[in-house]
C-alpha positions as CSV (number, residue, x, y, z in Angstrom):
1,X,171.8,-91.2,75.8
2,X,168.7,-93.4,76.2
3,X,165.1,-92.5,76.6
4,X,162.9,-94.0,79.3
5,X,159.1,-94.3,79.0
6,X,157.6,-93.8,82.4
7,X,154.3,-95.6,83.0
8,X,152.0,-95.6,86.0
9,X,149.4,-98.2,86.9
10,X,145.7,-97.5,86.7
11,X,144.4,-95.8,89.8
12,X,147.9,-94.6,90.9
13,X,148.1,-91.4,93.0
14,X,148.9,-88.1,91.4
15,X,152.5,-87.3,90.7
16,X,152.3,-84.0,92.6
17,X,151.9,-86.0,95.8
18,X,154.7,-88.5,95.5
19,X,154.6,-91.4,97.9
20,X,156.7,-94.5,98.4
21,X,153.9,-96.6,96.9
22,X,153.8,-94.4,93.8
23,X,157.5,-94.7,93.3
24,X,157.4,-98.5,93.7
25,X,154.6,-98.9,91.2
26,X,156.0,-96.6,88.5
27,X,157.7,-98.5,85.6
28,X,160.7,-97.1,83.7
29,X,161.0,-98.9,80.3
30,X,164.2,-98.1,78.4
31,X,163.9,-97.7,74.7
32,X,166.7,-99.4,72.9
33,X,168.4,-102.7,72.2
34,X,168.0,-105.4,74.8
35,X,170.8,-107.9,75.0
36,X,168.9,-110.3,77.2
37,X,166.0,-110.4,74.7
38,X,168.6,-111.0,71.9
39,X,170.2,-113.9,73.6
40,X,167.1,-115.5,75.1
41,X,164.1,-114.2,73.2
42,X,161.5,-116.7,74.3
43,X,162.5,-116.7,78.0
44,X,162.6,-112.9,78.0
45,X,159.1,-112.7,76.6
46,X,157.8,-115.3,79.1
47,X,159.5,-113.4,82.0
48,X,157.7,-110.2,80.9
49,X,154.4,-112.0,80.4
50,X,154.2,-111.6,76.7
51,X,152.6,-115.0,76.2
52,X,151.5,-114.8,72.6
53,X,154.8,-113.3,71.5
54,X,156.7,-116.1,73.4
55,X,154.6,-118.8,71.7
56,X,155.2,-117.2,68.2
57,X,158.9,-116.9,68.9
58,X,159.2,-120.5,70.1
59,X,157.3,-121.8,67.0
60,X,159.5,-119.7,64.7
61,X,162.7,-120.8,66.4
62,X,161.5,-124.5,66.1
63,X,160.8,-123.9,62.4
64,X,164.2,-122.3,61.9
65,X,166.0,-125.2,63.7
66,X,164.2,-127.7,61.6
67,X,165.1,-125.9,58.4
68,X,168.7,-125.7,59.5
69,X,168.8,-129.5,59.7
70,X,168.3,-129.7,56.0
71,X,171.4,-128.6,54.0
72,X,169.5,-126.9,51.2
73,X,167.4,-124.7,53.7
74,X,170.0,-124.0,56.3
75,X,170.6,-120.4,55.2
76,X,166.9,-119.7,55.4
77,X,166.7,-121.3,58.8
78,X,169.6,-119.2,60.1
79,X,168.0,-116.1,58.7
80,X,164.7,-116.8,60.4
81,X,166.5,-117.6,63.7
82,X,168.5,-114.4,63.5
83,X,165.4,-112.4,62.6
84,X,163.5,-113.7,65.6
85,X,166.4,-112.7,67.9
86,X,166.8,-109.3,66.4
87,X,163.1,-108.6,66.4
88,X,162.9,-109.6,70.1
89,X,165.9,-107.4,71.0
90,X,164.7,-104.3,69.1
91,X,160.9,-104.4,69.6
92,X,160.5,-106.4,72.8
93,X,160.4,-103.4,75.1
94,X,157.9,-101.7,72.8
95,X,155.7,-104.8,73.0
96,X,156.0,-104.7,76.8
97,X,155.0,-101.1,77.0
98,X,152.1,-101.7,74.6
99,X,150.9,-104.6,76.8
100,X,150.9,-102.3,79.9
101,X,149.1,-99.5,78.0
102,X,146.4,-102.0,76.9
103,X,145.9,-102.9,80.5
104,X,145.2,-99.4,81.5
105,X,148.6,-98.0,82.5
106,X,149.1,-94.4,81.7
107,X,152.2,-92.7,80.1
108,X,153.4,-90.3,82.7
109,X,156.5,-89.0,81.1
110,X,159.3,-89.6,78.6
111,X,162.8,-88.8,79.9
112,X,166.2,-88.8,78.2
113,X,169.0,-89.9,80.6
114,X,172.3,-91.8,80.6
115,X,171.0,-94.4,83.1
116,X,168.0,-95.4,85.2
117,X,169.2,-93.6,88.3
118,X,169.4,-90.3,86.4
119,X,166.0,-90.9,84.8
120,X,164.5,-91.4,88.3
121,X,166.1,-88.2,89.6
122,X,164.7,-86.3,86.7
123,X,161.2,-87.7,87.1
124,X,161.2,-87.5,90.9
125,X,163.0,-84.3,91.6
126,X,161.7,-84.0,95.1
127,X,163.5,-87.1,96.3
128,X,166.1,-86.4,98.9
129,X,169.6,-86.3,97.4
130,X,172.7,-86.9,99.3
131,X,174.2,-83.6,100.6
132,X,177.5,-82.7,99.1
133,X,180.1,-81.8,101.6
134,X,180.8,-78.1,101.7
135,X,184.3,-76.6,102.0
136,X,184.5,-74.8,105.2
137,X,185.5,-71.1,104.7
138,X,188.5,-71.5,107.0
139,X,190.0,-74.0,104.5
140,X,189.9,-71.4,101.7
141,X,192.9,-69.5,102.9
142,X,195.8,-71.3,101.5
143,X,199.1,-69.8,102.6
144,X,201.5,-68.8,99.8
145,X,204.6,-70.1,101.5
146,X,207.4,-70.4,99.1
147,X,210.2,-72.9,99.9
148,X,212.5,-71.5,97.3
149,X,215.2,-69.6,99.1
150,X,216.8,-68.0,96.0
151,X,213.7,-65.9,95.1
152,X,210.8,-64.9,97.2
153,X,207.3,-64.9,95.6
154,X,205.9,-66.7,92.6
155,X,207.9,-67.3,89.5
156,X,207.5,-65.5,86.1
157,X,205.2,-62.9,87.5
158,X,202.3,-65.4,87.9
159,X,199.9,-64.7,90.8
160,X,200.5,-66.7,93.9
161,X,198.0,-68.6,95.9
162,X,197.0,-65.5,97.8
163,X,195.9,-63.7,94.6
164,X,198.7,-61.1,94.6
165,X,201.5,-60.4,92.1
């Protein structure tokens, strides 16, 4: 189960009065490993506007690739490259949430849920949910017709569909 950090922008409406604008501006940031940040750390950071982190990652990746070109330093270069990728995957979302907090966003809630849709349902309980179809009472009476001609009624003394013995 993952935890989601829920952030609201500065000047957002109160949660007690939920509007469509409030729902659209609220950010849900999942805490955990990010495969996209692991595979493409610099691009992921640029996409999330983590400019200084992206520049540092690009410089470290360049340094690692240059070290890998020399046979005696190839292990060190591979370790630096793997470290940049792991650091981006494990701490990238924390850096994103910290950037938003530094810009005035407020922590609204922390929710544990299996997926984003469940986290949204927990945070916005007043959203309309799809009604579940009810079973009509007339469909509750299931006849206990027995097609066995040798013995009438249920076998082994078990209750039938009608609840009797």
